[in-house]
VMD Tcl script that draws the C-alpha trace (Angstrom):
set ca {
  {191.54 49.91 46.91}
  {195.51 49.53 46.20}
  {197.13 48.17 49.09}
  {195.57 46.43 52.07}
  {198.52 45.41 54.15}
  {200.72 48.36 54.92}
  {203.16 46.64 57.20}
  {203.75 43.73 59.97}
  {204.20 45.39 63.40}
  {207.06 44.27 65.39}
  {206.68 45.69 68.67}
  {206.51 44.38 72.12}
  {202.73 43.51 71.92}
  {203.29 42.07 68.41}
  {206.13 39.78 69.82}
  {204.09 38.64 72.97}
  {201.10 37.58 70.99}
  {203.06 35.73 68.65}
  {203.66 32.75 70.84}
  {199.31 32.52 70.56}
  {199.85 32.20 66.92}
  {198.93 35.71 65.96}
  {200.22 38.44 64.33}
  {199.94 42.00 64.38}
  {199.16 44.23 60.85}
  {198.82 47.59 60.05}
  {195.98 47.68 57.10}
  {194.18 50.01 55.23}
  {191.42 52.06 57.23}
  {188.68 50.90 54.66}
  {189.47 47.45 54.41}
  {187.18 44.53 55.68}
  {187.93 41.66 57.60}
  {187.51 39.47 54.46}
  {189.61 41.51 52.37}
  {192.28 41.22 55.40}
  {192.17 37.38 55.39}
  {192.39 36.99 51.47}
  {195.16 39.72 51.41}
  {197.27 37.87 54.09}
  {196.39 34.47 52.54}
  {198.11 35.18 48.96}
  {200.55 37.25 50.28}
  {202.44 35.09 52.94}
  {200.84 31.82 51.67}
  {199.17 30.83 55.21}
  {195.83 29.89 56.45}
  {194.01 32.43 58.40}
  {191.78 31.08 61.38}
  {190.43 34.55 62.47}
  {190.71 38.40 62.07}
  {190.56 41.03 64.82}
  {190.28 44.62 64.07}
  {191.10 47.91 65.87}
  {190.35 51.41 64.34}
  {192.51 54.55 65.75}
  {191.21 57.76 65.28}
  {193.22 60.84 64.55}
  {194.72 62.64 67.18}
  {195.59 66.40 67.70}
  {198.85 67.10 68.64}
  {201.15 70.15 69.40}
  {203.88 70.86 66.94}
  {207.22 73.00 68.26}
  {205.69 76.24 66.63}
  {202.68 76.40 68.99}
  {200.43 75.07 65.95}
  {198.30 72.23 65.87}
  {197.91 69.05 63.64}
  {196.26 65.89 63.30}
  {197.65 62.26 62.82}
  {196.26 60.20 60.46}
  {193.43 57.42 61.34}
  {194.87 53.97 61.12}
  {193.74 50.32 61.61}
  {195.57 47.48 63.01}
  {194.58 43.76 62.58}
  {195.43 41.23 64.63}
  {195.63 37.74 62.59}
  {195.25 34.40 64.20}
  {196.96 31.55 61.88}
  {196.34 27.68 61.68}
  {198.58 25.99 64.31}
  {202.02 25.71 63.27}
  {202.26 28.07 60.66}
  {204.20 31.74 60.89}
  {204.57 34.87 59.07}
  {208.34 35.29 58.52}
  {209.59 38.87 59.58}
  {212.61 39.84 57.45}
}
mol new
graphics top color blue
foreach p $ca { graphics top sphere $p radius 0.5 }
foreach p [lrange $ca 0 end-1] q [lrange $ca 1 end] { graphics top cylinder $p $q radius 0.2 }
display resetview
């Protein structure tokens, strides 16, 4: 597995849960919770308390030329950090 953490999501929900010391990350679909925990701790230098994940299936979408295509499957991780720690969003 090359990269586990793909990006830190800066969405409305992501900023709302930031108040509860949680952060939303897009991760590799095959990543496990222990792998996500280790990657976050190594990359950001924080202590992870809990990791929750959500898998998103591919969706079929219509294109402008009346064809259909599928979006990619992806995985979102909600990472809870120790009190007082934060992930700095550039």
